[in-house]
C-alpha positions in Angstrom: 0.0 0.0 0.0 2.8 2.4 0.8 4.0 2.4 -2.8 0.7 4.2 -3.7 1.1 6.8 -0.9 3.0 9.5 -3.0 0.3 9.3 -5.7 -2.5 9.6 -3.1 -0.8 12.6 -1.5 -0.4 14.2 -5.0 -4.1 13.7 -5.8 -5.1 15.2 -2.4 -2.9 18.3 -3.1 -4.3 18.7 -6.6 -7.9 18.5 -5.3 -7.2 21.1 -2.6 -5.5 23.4 -5.2 -8.5 23.0 -7.6 -10.8 24.2 -4.8 -8.8 27.3 -4.1 -10.5 30.6 -4.8 -7.4 31.8 -6.6 -7.6 29.3 -9.4 -9.9 29.0 -12.4 -12.1 26.0 -13.1 -12.9 26.6 -16.7 -11.4 24.6 -19.6 -9.3 24.8 -21.7 -6.4 25.9 -19.5 -3.5 26.7 -21.9 -4.5 30.4 -22.4 -5.0 33.1 -19.7 -8.6 33.9 -19.0 -10.5 37.1 -18.5 -13.9 37.0 -16.9 -16.2 40.0 -17.1 -19.5 40.3 -15.1 -22.1 42.9 -14.8 -25.3 44.3 -16.4 -24.2 44.7 -20.0 -27.7 44.8 -21.7 -27.2 48.5 -22.7 -23.6 48.1 -23.9 -22.9 50.2 -27.0 -20.1 51.8 -29.0 -20.3 55.2 -27.3 -21.0 54.8 -23.6 -19.1 52.9 -20.9 -21.0 50.5 -18.6 -19.8 49.4 -15.1 -18.6 45.9 -14.7 -16.1 43.7 -12.9 -13.1 42.0 -14.4 -11.1 39.0 -13.1 -8.0 37.9 -14.8 -6.4 34.4 -14.4 -2.9 33.5 -15.6 -2.0 30.4 -17.6 -1.4 28.6 -14.3 -4.8 29.6 -12.9 -3.6 32.3 -10.5 -5.7 35.4 -10.0 -3.8 38.3 -11.5 -6.4 41.0 -11.2 -9.9 41.5 -9.8 -11.2 45.0 -10.2 -14.1 47.2 -11.1 -14.0 48.4 -14.7 -15.9 50.5 -17.3 -16.5 48.7 -20.6 -18.0 49.4 -24.0 -18.1 47.9 -27.5 -15.5 49.2 -30.0 -15.0 49.1 -33.7 -16.6 50.5 -36.8 -17.5 48.1 -39.6 -16.4 45.2 -37.3 -19.3 46.1 -35.0 -21.6 44.5 -37.5 -20.0 41.1 -36.9 -21.5 38.8 -34.2 -18.3 38.5 -32.2 -17.9 41.9 -30.7 -14.8 43.9 -29.8 -14.5 45.6 -26.4 -12.7 48.5 -24.8 -12.3 48.6 -21.1 -10.6 50.9 -18.6 -9.4 50.5 -15.1 -9.3 53.2 -12.4 -5.5 52.9 -12.2 -2.9 51.6 -14.7 -2.0 47.9 -14.3 0.2 45.4 -16.1 -1.7 42.5 -17.5 -0.1 39.2 -18.5 3.3 40.8 -19.0 1.9 43.6 -21.2 2.8 47.2 -20.4 1.1 49.1 -17.6 -2.0 50.9 -18.7 -5.5 52.0 -17.7 -7.0 51.4 -21.1 -7.2 48.0 -22.9 -8.7 46.4 -26.0 -10.3 43.0 -26.3 -10.2 42.4 -30.1 -12.4 39.6 -31.5 -10.2 39.1 -34.6 -13.4 37.7 -36.2 -12.6 38.4 -39.8 -9.0 37.0 -39.4 -9.6 33.3 -39.0 -5.9 32.7 -38.1 -6.1 35.5 -35.4 -2.4 36.1 -36.3 -2.3 39.1 -38.6 -2.4 41.9 -36.1 0.1 40.4 -33.7 2.6 39.4 -36.4 2.4 42.8 -38.1 3.0 44.7 -34.9 5.8 42.4 -33.9 7.5 42.9 -37.3 7.3 46.7 -36.9 9.0 46.6 -33.5 11.6 44.2 -34.8 12.5 46.7 -37.6 13.9 49.1 -35.1 14.0 49.7 -31.3 12.5 53.1 -31.9 9.4 51.7 -33.6 6.4 51.4 -31.3 3.4 49.1 -31.8 0.9 47.4 -29.5 1.7 44.1 -27.9 -0.9 41.3 -27.8 -1.7 38.3 -25.5 -4.3 35.8 -26.5 -6.9 35.0 -23.8 -10.1 33.1 -23.4 -13.0 35.5 -22.6 -16.0 34.8 -20.5 -18.8 37.3 -20.1 -21.3 36.6 -17.3 -19.9 33.1 -17.1 -20.6 32.5 -20.8 -17.6 31.5 -23.0 -17.1 34.1 -25.8 -14.1 32.6 -27.5 -10.4 33.5 -28.0 -9.7 37.3 -27.9 -6.6 39.3 -28.4 -5.9 41.4 -25.3 -4.2 44.4 -26.9 -2.4 47.4 -25.5 -4.0 50.8 -26.3 -2.1 53.3 -28.3 -2.0 56.2 -26.0 0.2 59.0 -24.6 1.8 56.6 -22.1 2.8 54.0 -24.6 4.2 56.6 -27.0 5.9 58.5 -24.1 4.3 61.8 -25.2 5.0 65.0 -23.3 2.6 67.0 -21.1 -0.6 68.5 -22.3 1.0 71.9 -22.6 4.2 70.7 -24.3 2.7 70.4 -27.8 2.3 66.6 -27.5 -0.6 65.4 -29.6 -2.0 62.0 -30.7 -4.4 61.5 -33.6 -6.0 58.2 -34.8 -6.5 58.0 -38.5 -6.3 61.7 -39.2 -7.3 62.9 -42.7 -3.8 63.6 -44.0 -4.7 62.1 -47.4 -7.0 65.0 -48.2 -5.8 68.5 -49.2 -6.4 71.3 -46.6 -9.1 72.9 -48.8 -11.4 69.9 -48.2 -11.2 69.7 -44.4 -13.9 72.2 -43.5 -16.6 70.6 -45.7 -15.6 67.1 -44.7 -15.6 68.0 -41.0 -19.2 69.4 -41.4 -20.3 66.2 -43.2 -18.8 64.0 -40.5 -20.5 66.0 -37.8 -23.9 65.8 -39.6 -23.5 62.0 -40.1 -22.6 61.4 -36.5 -25.6 63.4 -35.2 -28.2 61.9 -37.6 -27.2 58.3 -38.5 -29.3 55.6 -37.0 -26.0 53.7 -36.5 -25.5 55.7 -33.3 -29.0 55.8 -31.9 -27.9 53.8 -28.9 -25.5 56.5 -27.9 -26.3 58.9 -25.1 -26.5 62.6 -26.1 -23.1 63.2 -24.4 -21.4 60.3 -26.3 -23.0 61.4 -29.6 -21.9 65.0 -29.2 -18.3 63.8 -28.4 -18.4 61.6 -31.5 -19.5 64.5 -33.7 -16.6 66.7 -32.4 -13.9 64.0 -32.6 -14.9 61.9 -35.7 -13.0 63.8 -38.4 -9.7 64.9 -37.0 -9.9 62.2 -34.4 -7.6 63.8 -31.8 -7.0 61.3 -28.9 -4.6 63.3 -26.8 -4.9 65.8 -25.2 -8.7 66.2 -24.9 -10.3 68.8 -27.1 -11.3 70.7 -24.0 -7.6 71.0 -23.1 -6.3 71.9 -26.5 -7.6 71.5 -30.1 -4.7 70.7 -32.5 -6.8 70.5 -35.7 -4.6 73.3 -37.1 -1.7 70.8 -37.1 -3.5 68.6 -39.6 -4.0 71.7 -41.8 -0.2 72.4 -41.6 0.7 68.8 -42.5 -1.7 68.6 -45.5 -0.6 72.0 -46.7 3.0 70.8 -46.7 2.1 67.5 -48.4 -0.2 68.8 -51.1 0.7 72.5 -51.6 4.4 73.0 -51.0 6.8 73.3 -53.9 9.2 70.5 -54.7 12.0 72.7 -53.5 10.3 73.1 -50.1 9.1 69.5 -49.9 12.6 68.1 -50.6 14.4 70.4 -48.2 15.7 68.1 -45.5 15.3 70.5 -42.5 11.8 71.4 -43.6 10.8 67.8 -44.1 12.3 66.8 -40.7 10.2 69.5 -39.0 7.1 67.5 -40.2 8.1 63.9 -40.4 10.9 61.4 -39.5 12.1 59.8 -42.7 13.3 56.6 -41.1 9.8 56.1 -39.5 8.1 56.6 -42.8 10.5 54.1 -44.6 9.7 51.4 -41.9 6.0 52.1 -42.0 6.0 52.0 -45.8 7.9 48.7 -45.8 5.4 47.2 -43.3 2.5 48.2 -45.5 4.2 46.6 -48.6 5.2 43.4 -46.8 1.8 42.8 -45.2 -0.1 44.2 -48.2 -2.5 46.1 -45.8 -4.7 48.0 -48.2 -6.4 49.9 -45.3 -3.2 50.7 -43.6 -2.0 53.8 -45.4 -5.2 55.9 -45.3 -7.0 54.9 -42.1 -5.3 52.2 -40.0 -2.6 54.2 -38.2 -1.9 56.6 -35.4 0.0 59.9 -35.8 1.8 61.4 -32.9 4.2 64.1 -31.9 6.0 64.0 -28.5 6.3 67.8 -28.2 6.7 71.1 -30.1 9.6 71.0 -32.5 9.6 67.2 -32.9 8.4 65.4 -36.1 5.2 63.4 -36.4 5.5 59.6 -36.2 3.3 56.8 -37.6 2.2 53.9 -35.5 0.5 50.9 -37.2 -3.0 49.7 -36.1 -5.5 47.2 -37.3 -3.8 44.8 -39.7 -6.4 42.1 -40.1 -6.6 43.3 -43.8 -3.2 41.8 -44.7 -1.1 38.7 -45.5 -3.4 37.6 -48.4 -6.8 38.5 -47.1 -8.7 41.7 -47.5 -10.8 43.4 -44.8 -13.9 41.4 -45.4 -12.0 38.1 -45.7 -11.8 38.1 -49.5 -8.5 36.9 -51.0 -6.3 39.8 -51.9 -6.4 40.8 -55.6 -3.8 43.5 -55.4 -0.3 42.0 -55.7 1.6 45.2 -54.6 -0.1 48.1 -52.9 -0.8 51.2 -55.0 -0.3 54.3 -52.9 -2.0 56.7 -55.3 -4.4 58.0 -52.6 -1.6 58.6 -50.1 0.1 61.8 -51.4 2.9 61.8 -48.8 4.2 58.5 -50.1 3.6 59.1 -53.8 5.4 62.4 -53.6 8.4 60.9 -51.9 8.5 58.3 -54.7 7.9 60.8 -57.5 10.5 63.3 -56.3 12.8 60.6 -54.9 13.5 63.1 -52.1 16.5 62.0 -50.0 17.1 59.1 -52.4 13.8 57.6 -51.0 13.5 54.7 -53.6 17.0 53.6 -52.9 16.5 53.9 -49.1 13.4 51.6 -49.3 15.4 49.0 -51.2 18.4 49.3 -49.0 16.3 49.0 -45.8 14.5 45.9 -47.1 17.8 44.2 -47.9 19.2 45.2 -44.5 16.2 43.7 -42.7 16.5 40.6 -44.9 20.1 40.2 -43.9 19.1 40.5 -40.3 16.7 37.6 -40.8 13.7 39.7 -40.1 12.2 40.0 -43.6 12.7 36.4 -44.6 10.2 33.6 -45.3 11.9 31.6 -42.6 11.4 34.2 -39.9 7.8 35.0 -40.9 7.0 31.3 -40.8 8.6 31.1 -37.4 6.4 33.9 -36.1 3.3 32.1 -37.5 4.3 28.8 -36.1 5.1 30.2 -32.6 1.7 31.8 -32.3 -0.2 28.8 -33.8 1.3 26.8 -31.0 -0.2 29.1 -28.5 -3.7 29.1 -30.1 -4.3 25.7 -31.6 -5.4 23.9 -28.4 -8.2 26.4 -27.8 -9.1 27.0 -31.5 -11.7 24.2 -31.6 -13.6 25.7 -28.7 -13.5 29.1 -30.4 -14.5 27.8 -33.8 -17.4 25.8 -32.2 -19.2 29.1 -31.2 -17.8 31.2 -34.1 -17.8 28.9 -37.2 -15.5 30.0 -40.0 -18.3 29.6 -42.6 -20.3 32.5 -41.3 -18.3 34.7 -43.7 -18.8 33.6 -47.3 -15.1 33.5 -48.2 -14.4 30.9 -45.5 -17.1 28.3 -46.4 -14.6 25.5 -46.9 -11.9 26.9 -44.6 -10.4 25.6 -41.4 -7.9 27.1 -39.0 -5.2 24.8 -40.4 -6.0 25.7 -44.0 -6.0 29.4 -43.3 -2.5 29.1 -41.7 -1.3 27.3 -44.7 -2.8 30.0 -47.0 -1.0 32.6 -45.0 2.4 30.8 -45.1 2.1 30.2 -48.8 1.2 33.8 -49.5 4.4 34.9 -47.5 6.5 32.6 -49.7 5.2 34.2 -52.9 4.9 37.8 -51.6 8.3 38.6 -50.1 10.3 38.0 -53.4 7.6 40.0 -55.2 8.2 43.0 -52.9 12.0 42.8 -53.3 11.6 42.8 -57.1 9.1 45.7 -56.9 11.6 47.8 -54.9 14.4 46.9 -57.3 12.2 47.9 -60.3 11.4 51.3 -58.7 15.1 52.1 -58.4 15.9 50.8 -62.0 13.0 52.8 -63.4 14.4 56.0 -61.8 17.9 55.2 -63.1 16.6 54.6 -66.6 14.6 57.8 -66.4 17.7 59.7 -65.3 19.8 58.1 -68.1 17.2 59.1 -70.7 17.0 62.6 -69.4 20.8 62.8 -69.4 20.9 61.5 -73.0 18.2 64.0 -74.1 20.1 66.8 -72.5 23.4 65.7 -74.1 21.7 65.4 -77.5 20.2 68.9 -77.2 23.6 70.2 -76.1 25.3 68.6 -79.1 22.6 70.1 -81.4 23.3 73.5 -80.0 27.1 73.1 -80.4 26.5 71.8 -84.0 24.5 74.9 -84.8 27.2 77.1 -83.4 29.8 75.3 -85.5 27.8 75.7 -88.7 27.2 79.4 -88.0 30.9 80.0 -87.4 31.7 78.1 -90.6 29.3 80.2 -92.6 30.8 83.4 -91.1 34.3 82.2 -92.3 33.0 81.6 -95.8 31.6 85.2 -95.9 
């Protein structure tokens, strides 16, 4: 009997541990869990509701139990059955190793059936450079009022703390998806149209009057820090778009002038991320734009990359092989003028990141595989309540087939981007050679004419 004694003791300890208030009882156990409870019947996109959150680690320990305020989040994604959430704590806290913050996102990743695209895109951008900032993500199982809601991506909020912005009076400012792709002359009319839509659309009927008024004021320039009551920086968007659309080439390509608006290295990395991921939404709406203080340039921070890696925003397979930036005047102007050798810098940066084993098929496959290993044990439970076939482009898909599609697309796309960047440089070189040849021919014609004229003079 004594040989069974250690096993009996082990079972007793396990039972006692399972009954502890500090452990979770829900299966599966390989992901952290978030439990939210409260009266959420009136939850909407504009108004926060009171609730309570309990967070459990992968090992079942209680990491956090606090009162929170929560609301739905999203725009077009709000129409999907699996909802996104935003919640805020009274004080900033670290969650599951993520950076300390008061505000958090619970992203459903409903249209991305791999749930990988956002996380891998943000990881890549951070890997490009230590100075690049992007949200970090931890996958969790979410329960709302004890009902399992599936796997969610707990995502850091892009805010003044993450970006280390200055004080409210220092000139620090943060915009989400500001309209820098429209000329300054259009802002006034567009702002009025956005206000009218926000105040009249049935889409926002569930909003309180206060939330609807705030939406109407914020929805166009979309300033996130500081609050509009503290300082309205809409004039900064006017300055930026005047520089992008209306400045002369001489002014646009002047390095000190350009540096007062943007940081070139940040644009190059952001541009490459867009090309590599093929995020068609990413250059005109899915980004944050921030400045740390007066006198510093504006920086781009990526956001919302489920429209990438071979799938469009509604899940449709991507038709566009290489992104066309025709509607993003900042990038097209850099390419057209080749300011600061921009085309060469893009190619050189791609090759540098390739040599560092960042922009390689092997590394991207590794990122995919590492995250699949985290998700796959819980994916069946998630798929059971959110079947892939609810979106028409996934009728015959599975988690495994979508991962294979993504990896296959990476294999084909990375060489395509390198060739595209090489072609851009060669096209410019060819253009310069043709221009030089034309100028040389014209110069020779002029010299020939002078020679003939002198010869005629001698004959006279």
